[in-house]
C-alpha distance (Angstrom), angle and dihedral (degrees) to the residues before:
residue distance angle dihedral
M1 . . .
A2 3.77 . .
L3 3.85 89.4 .
A4 3.88 90.5 58.5
V5 3.85 90.4 49.9
T6 3.82 91.2 50.2
K7 3.79 89.0 49.1
V8 3.73 93.2 52.5
L9 3.79 93.8 46.7
N10 3.81 89.6 48.8
L11 3.73 89.4 51.3
L12 3.73 93.7 49.6
F13 3.79 91.3 47.4
F14 3.75 88.9 51.5
I15 3.84 92.5 51.4
I16 3.82 89.4 47.4
S17 3.77 91.4 48.0
V18 3.86 91.9 54.0
């Protein structure tokens, strides 16, 4: 479950970065 949360956060961070 923690992995899924990390993946989502990483995706959000990537979107914000772009």
